[in-house]
N, C-alpha and C positions, 0 to 999 in steps of 0.2 A: 417556385414556378412549376406549373404542370408541364407535361410533355408537349401539349398543344401550344402553350404559351411560348415555350422555348423555340419551337419551329415557326410559329406565327411571327416571331420577331425577326425571322430571316426568310422572307417569302421568295427570294430568288435562288435559294439553295437547291442544288440538284444531287449533291453528294454529302452524306454524313460520314465523317470519320470519328471513330470511337476509340478512346484508350481502353485497354483490356482490364488490367487489375485495379480494383477498387472503383471502377466506373461501370464496367460491364459485368465483371465476375469478382466475387470476394470469396473468403473462406470462412469456415465455422469456428475459427480461432481469431484472437484479437488483432494479430499483426502477422505479416508475412513470415518472419523468422520462426514463428511458433509452429509453422508446418514442420520444420526440422525437429522440433521437440516431439511431435507425433511420430515422425520417422524413427527417432532414437528410441522412444518407448517401445515401438513394435519390434525393432531390430534386437533390442536387449531381451525382450520377452521370447523371441523366436531363436535367437542365435547367441545369447549370452552376454557377459560383461565386456567382451571385446569392444562393444559398441557404446559403452558409457562415455559421455562427453562429446559424442559426434555432433550433436546439434550446435553447440558453441563452436566447435572446431570447423564446422561447415561454414559458419559466418566468416571466420578468419581465412578459410581457404578461398572463398570468393574474393575477399580483399586482396589476397596475394595474387590471385589470377588477374585481377584488374591492374595491379601494379606492373606485373610482367607484361601484359598486353600493351599498356600505355608506353612502355619503354621502346617499343618498335612502331606502334601506330596509335597516336593519341586520339584518333577519331572513332575507332571501331569498338564494338561491344565484344564481350567474351561469350563463350558457350558453356553449357552444362558440362561438356566433356573436359574443358579446361579447368573448371572448378573441381571436377572429380579427380583430375590428375594431381592438383595441389593437395587435395584431401588424402589421396593415396600416398603421396610422398610423406605427409606429416604423420599419418597413422600407420604407415607401413602395410597398406592394404595390398593383397595380391589381386590379380586381374578379376577373379570371380567375385571377390569382396567389393571391388570397385564397381563392377557392373551391378551387383546386388544393391548397392547404395543408390545408384542412379535410377534403377527400376523402382526402388522403394520411394524415392522422392517424387518421381512422376506419378506413381500410383496414388500416393497420399494427396498430392495436389488435386488430382481428379476426384478422389473420394471426398475431399473437404470443399469442393467448389459449389458455389451457389450464386444465383443471379443477384445483382444489385437492383433494387426496385426502380429507382429513377432512370438508370441507364437502360434497363429493359423496356420501360415505358416509352422513352424517347425513340429507341430503335424501332419498336412496334409502330409507333405513330409515323416515323419516317418511312417505313416500308409500306404502310397503308396509303401514303401519299405518292408512292412510286419512286422514292429516293433510293439511290444506291448506297449501301452501307459498307464501309471499309474499316477494318480493325487495324490500328496503328499503335504498336506497343514497343516500349523499351524493355527487353527481357532477354535472358540467356537461354531460354527454352526454344526449341524449334517450332515451326509452324504447326507440324503435326500434333504437338502436345497442346498448343493453344486451342486447336480445333477440338481435341478430345475433351479438354476442360469446358469449352463452350457447350458441347453437346451434353456433358454431365450437368451443366447449370441450366439446361433447358433451351439453348439456342441451337436447335437441330438444323437450321438452315445454313450454318457456317461451313464453308469449304476452305481449302487451302488458298484458293484464289481470292478470298476475302480478307486475308491476313498479311500484314507487313510487320515483321519483327526485326528489331535492331541487330540481333546476332547474325542475321542472314543477309544484311544489306549494307554493311560497311560503316554504319554510324547510327547515332542516336537521334531521337526527337530532341533530346537535351542540347545537342550541338547543331541541330538544323539539318544534318545529313539525311535523316530518314524523311524529313518533310519534303525535300527535293524529290525523293523516290515516290512519295505519296502523291505529289502533284502530277508526276508523270503517269502513274498508274490510274489516277482518277480521270485524267484526260479532259478536264474542264478547267476554266480559269479559276484562280484562287477565290474570286468573289462569289463563286457558286458552291463553295465548300463551307460547311459548319463543322467544327470539331468540338466534342465534349470530352472532358477529362477532369483529373483531380489535382494535377501538379502545376503550380503557377508558372514555372520556367518551361517545362517540356510541353505543356498543354495550352499555354497562353502566350508567353513571351515569344517563343520561337515560331509558332505558326503565324502569329500576328505580323512578324517580319515579312512574311510572304503574302500578306493580305488576306489570310484565312480568318474568318470569324470564329470566336470561341465562346464556350460556356463552361465555367468551372464549378464543380460540386465536390467539396472536400469532406462531406459527412462521413464517408466510410473510413476516414483517417482518424476519427475522433477517439478510437480505441487504441491507437498506437502509443507505445512507450519506446524506451531505448531498444534498438534492434539487436544489440549484442547479447541481451539477457534472454537466453533461450535454453531450456532444459525440460524434461518431462515434468518437473516440479512446478513449472509456471502454468501448466495446462488447466487446472481447475479454475483459477482466476481468469485465465485467458478465455475460457469458454463462457464464463459468466459475463465478462466484459464484451465479448462478441454478441451475446444475447442482448445486453443492454444497448449496444450500437444499433442493432436491428430494431429493437422495440422503440427506441427514441429517434428513429430515422426521420420521421416527419414532425419532430418537435425540437425545442431547445434541449440541450444537454443538461439533465438534472444532476448536478454534482452531488447533492445530498443523497439522493436515491442511489446513485452509482456507488458511492462510498459504503452506504449501508447494505445494499444488496450484494456487494462484492466483498471487500476486505472485512468489514465489521461483521457481516453475516457469517463469514467463514470463521472468524475468531470465536464468535458465540457458539456456533455449531461445534467447533473443536472443544470448547470448554465442556459442553454437555456430553459429547462423544467420549471424552476422557473420563468423566465421572461414570458413565455407563460401563466403560471398560474396567474401572476399579471394582464396580459392583459385581461384575462377572467373576472377579478373582477372589473377593473376600467379603466377609460381613462387615458392615459399618454401623457404628453407633450413631453417626450423624453426618449429614452433608450440609455444608454452609457456604453459600455464595457471598463473597465479601462486598460490602458497600465501598465504593461505588462501582468498581470494576465488574462486579458480578450481577448488577441489576438487570441487564438485558438477558443474561443467561437464566436468571431466576424467573423472569417473566415467561421465557420459552419453556422452562422446566414445568412450570405450573400449567401451561397450556397443554403440554404433552401428557401430563398426569390425568387430564380430563378424559383421554381416550386410552390410556395405558395404566391400569391399576397396579401394575407390577413396580412402577416407579415409586420409591418412598418419598415421603414429604421431606423437603429441604428448607432450611432457614435462609433468610436474607439478613446477614449479620453486619452491623455497623461497627467498624473500628478504623482507626487511622494511625499513622506513624506517630503523630504528636500525642494522641491520647494514650496509646499503649506505652510510649516512652515516659510520659509524665506519671502514669500509674505505676511504673516500675521503679521510679526514683526513690532512693533510700537516703541519699545525701546530696547536697548541692555544694559544688566545689568550683574553683577557678577553671578546672579542666573540663567540666561538663556544662557550666552555665551558658556557654556559647550556643548550645543547642536550642536555647529558648529565643535567641536573638541573632539575626543575621548580621554579618559584619557591616553592611551598608545601611542597615535599617535606622530610621528615625521615627520614634513613636512616643506617645504620651504615657504618663504613669497610669492613667485610667485604662488605656488599652493594655498595658503590661499587667495590670490586675486581672483583666479578663483572661489574659493569656495563661496566667498561672493559677487562677481560681481562688484568689484570696486578696485581702486588703494589704497594702504595703505602706510602711512608714518611710517617708523621705522628706527632704527639704524642698522638693519640687511641687508645684501646683499640679493637680490632677490633669489639667488640660495643657500643661507645658510640654513641648516637644523636646526630647533629649536624644543624644546620639547613643550608639550601641554600647560604647564603653561605659557611659554613665548609667545606662539601663541595667547592664550586668552588675554594676556596683550596687545598685538599689536591690537587686535580687539577692546578692550575697549578704547584704546587711539584714535581709529578712529571710535568711535561709531556713530557720525553723518553721516559719509560717508556710513557706513554699513546700517544704517536705511534708508538713502536716496536711496541706491541701492535696498533695499527690497521694498520700495514703487514704484520704477520704475518697478521692477519685477511684483509687484501686478497689475499694469496697463496692462502689457503685458499678464499676465496670464488671467485677466478678458477679454481682447481682444480675446484671444484664446478661452476661454469658450463661448463667444458670437458667435464666428464663428462656434463652435461645437453645438450651439443650446441650451446650458445649461442655458442661461439667459432668454429663452422663458418662459413667465408666465405659471404656471401650475405645475403639479407634475411630477418629473423626477425620474427614478431609475438608480442607478450606480452599475454595476456588478463587483465584485472584490473578490479575495480570502478571504480577511478580516483580522481577528485576533483581533484588538482592535477598529477599526472603527474611530480612532482619526483623520486620514488624511482626510477621507470623512467628518467628523464633522467639521474640520477646513475649508474645501472647501465649505461646506454648509453655514458656517458663512459668508464667503466672498461673495458668491452668493446671499444669503438673504439680506445682507447689500446693495449690488449693485442694487438689484431689489426691494428694500424696502418691502421685504416679498412676492412679487408676485410669486416667484419661490420657491418650496419646493423640498427637496432632500430626497430620501430614499435609504439606502444602502442594496443591496441584496448580502449577503456574504456567502461563502462556510462554514466558521467556525469562532467562536469567543472564546476567553478565558476571564478570570476574569477582565483584564484591560479594557474590553469593557464597563463595567458598567457606568463609568462617561460619556462616549460618547453617551450612550442612552439618557442622559438628554438633549443632544443638537441636535440629528438627529435620525430619524426613522431608525431602523436597524432590519434585519432579518437574522438569521443564519440557513443555510439549513441543514448541517450535524451536527453542534455542536454549542451550545451557552454557555455563561459563567455560566448559571444556572445548568449545568451538574455537576457531581461529581468532587471533587478535583482531584482524580486520572485521570479522563478523561481530565480535564484542563491541567494537567501536561503532559499527553500523547500527547495532541495537541501541546503543546510547543515544545516537543521533535521532532515533524515531520514537523514543519513550514518551516525550511530551505529546507527540501526535496521537499515539495510541491512547494515552490517558484522557486526551480531549474527546476522542471519538467513542471509546468504550466506557460510557458513563451513565449517570442516572439523572432524573429530573429534579433532584434535590442536591443541596450543598454537602460539604464535608461535615462529619461528626466532630464536635469539639468537646462534648461533655455528655453526662447522663443524669437524668432526674433521680431523685432518691426513691426509696422503697414505696413511699406513699403514692408515687406516680408510676409505679411498676417499672422503674429504671428505663423510662423511654429515652432513646437517643436524642440529643439536642443537635440539630444541624444548623449551620450558618450559611446563609445565602449571600452571594455577592452579585452586584449588579452586572459586572462583565460576564459572569457565567450565565446568569439568567438571560441576558441579551443574546448571547451566542446560542443558548439552548432554544430560545424562541425562534431565532432566525435561521438556524442551520442544524445544530446538533440533535435537536428533537426529531427532526425528519430523518436524519441518519439512523437514529435509534429505532424509529418505527419501521423503516425499511429493513434494518438488520434483524429485527424480531421476525418479520415475515419471511425473510430469506433463510434464517437459521432453521425455522420450522420446516420450510420446504426442503432444505438440504437434508435434514434429519429424517424426514418422511419420504424422501426420494421423489419429490414432486416439483423440484426447481425446474423452470423452463429451459435452463442450460443443459439439463441432464446430469449435472454434477450432484453427487451424493455425499453424505457425511464420510463414507468409507474412502472417498477420494482425497479427503482433507487430512493427509498424513502430516507429521510434524514438519517434514521438509517442504511439503506443498504450502503449509501455512506460512512458513518462513519466507517462501518465494512470494506469496501474496503481500506480506508485510514489506518486503523489499521493493516489489513492483510499485506499490503505492507510496510507501514512506521514503524510499531511496531514489526512485525515478518518477516523481510526481508530474502530472500534466499541469500545464499553466493554469487551466481553469480551477484545478484543485487548490493550487497555491493561492490564487486570488480569492476563492471562496473562504478559505481558512484564515485569511488575514484578520477577520473579526474576532477570532478566538484569543482569549488571554488565559494564562495559566497561573492560578493563585496558589502559591507554595508556602506562604508564611505559616508558622506553627499555629496561629489562631485563625487562619484562612480568612483574614480580613484584607482589605486593600484592593488595589486595581490589578495586581498581579503583573506578569510579563507577557508580552505578545508572543504567540506561537511562532509567527513568522517575524523574525527580527528585522528591525530597520537597519539599513546600511550605515556605515560610518558617515557622520554629518559632512565631513570634508574629504571625499575620497581622493582628490588630487594631492592633498598634503598628507595622506595616510602613509605611514612608514612601514617598511618590511618588518622591522623589529617589533611592531605592534601586532603582527599576525598571530603569534602563539596565544596571546591573551584573548584576541578576538575569537580564535578557534575554540579555546577552552570555554569561553562564555556561551558560544553557540551550542556546543555538544552537550553541555550540562543544563543550560537554561532555556533552550528553544528547540524548535524542529530544525535540525541542521540542514537537511537537503531542501526543505521548503524555503528556508532563508537564502541559501546559496542560489537556488533557482531564481528566486525573486531578484536577487542582485544581478544575476547574469542577463536579465532582460534589459537592463539599462546600460548604455554605452559607458557612463562614467564610473560604474561600480563593477562592471564585468571583470575587470582585471583582478579585483580582490577575490572574487569567486574562483577565477582561474588559478591564482596563486595558491589558494588553499588546496585546490585539487592537486597541484604540482607537489606541494610539501607533504600533504597527508593523502597518500594514494587510496586509502579506504573510502575517501569522499568522492572518488571518480564514479561516474554513473554505472559503469559495468561492475555488477556484483556477482554475476555468474562467470566463473573462471574457465577458460578453455585449458584443459589439462596439458596441451602441447604447445600453447601459445608462448 
């Protein structure tokens, strides 16, 4: 609705009351608590490490202040001074430090303030019609501060007489107290008042009880995530998401663009920035972006080379866990045959032959479905043929690597999302053996978890956003988002399962699956296109948010991964329901859903089944996307809650307050 439409719907109104935050004024960060992150960043820069962690601690201080106030007066709001007192007690601040923090928070709020377009338009239209405008706000800041923020956002007409704030009037909009005050100040019947706001309870339910008409607009909340997660590391994504919020203000929220422009664009920009950093430090014989995780980065790299001749050519090299492992196979035994076949798989002999690359002798018909145990027995009965096929694959793979330049003597880097590094370690062993040590491989990975430790003994590895040496909780959190990252940071083609022979120049053979094709067409392709544009802008310093590649440190990228992967918004979960993750060694089949379905009979689901459920979620699905999905439904919410209670790393707060 336009401003004219809003007011035309209420022709008898003589007073317009306006909510302040996210209706009249917003900030240039994605959510209110990220203001504290800006405060922390500036305090640390100016006054040292004393202030590290103050953003998260500020959130906890406000909570403690509210608990203390409610113990004596359940109706009243708190003040910024009460919050500062709690913060001082927790951080052992002296008086000058306490006052410094309050001044910094106020100054930062003013510096980040900007007008909300719809709110500004309704206010301007109301004033042109001669309506009185009153600001009615639930907030701990004094009137003088709201006036200063309003002026900074372009509302020069605002005076103290135009502002009613909860911390100065004994109660909230949320509990109705401030509405009684507003009615008295307005001096007109409730039927002559229209209120505009963004909160259903405070700005609609409560004023409606007094007969005040309302108009709710929640668009400025679309960039919000969990309020507890605030630190300077969240700011790059926060500024990008605030820019998205503003750009999509007059349209539907485009989830694919938001994911690509934000998290995925940051991942891709970080991959390239990391390569550039290596180039500044040493000579390289080759740069290789791994299929499929490096496809987006390779596209951006080639675009950058068009205007920067100093960037060397880089390959886009196809390899997969299954292909490299098969090519490394020298014997087939009961202890390793299980890697060919999942415990729960049921497959035909024909599919098994495609999987191992050779004909198999068995008593089963080619189209007969057999269980995992029977399939493994068939492979063991044909062990010589399977090993021979693997050796032939090895020759084709090495031929392909030579074509890609990977056998060239010297030091090469391989860019991949990562996780354990085992595939690159296996690949490095093959290449080192083939070149008699003349070629060395280094893995440049977005992240790694604890299983990467053995691979470090075999190949040089670097984790940009996360390494296995981080906390156990963060290792678990990374495990929970791996499937999401693999689904988002991908290519328009399927996984490689084999290579042609020399007569066809060792071309990689990709397998396409319908679930992946469908997801790419409907969602993932657009994510990728937005990510390419975003990464280029971040690297060239032209992103509309003002964020640059230099802002995307390892900890900032980890924060972005956590913000999206660990605290997803509902529309992200819903959009990603269509994605299925194909993990079988031959990359055939329907795969598993990224967002797991809840147990079929939640009422009869038992507590002792939770460990198995959790294990399946963290290894086979997007953990937090699944839990969020279950939390939306009354009958499955308890399962999500119980998992959070038993495994604390699954709780939404991933930024820890040092003193909490």
